[in-house]
Residue, then its C-alpha position, 0 to 999 in steps of 0.5 A: y520495514k515493520e512500520i511500513h508494513k503496518s501502514y500498508t496493512s491499515l490501508h488494506y483494511q481501510f480499502p477493499p482489495p485492488l481487484k474488487k476496487p475500480n480505483t486502483m491507481a492510488f492503491n498501486v502508487y501507495t504500494i510502489e512508494s512503500l516498496d521504494s521507501n522500504e528499499s531505501i531504508 
């Protein structure tokens, strides 16, 4: 979980928050995939 949280945090720092970014599809998909992999762990 910590590793996934790290990658999520790094992605969050690389790109602006979804509300300020018009292209949120990739961000949402990445978040959903992270949540799914977190549940499977």
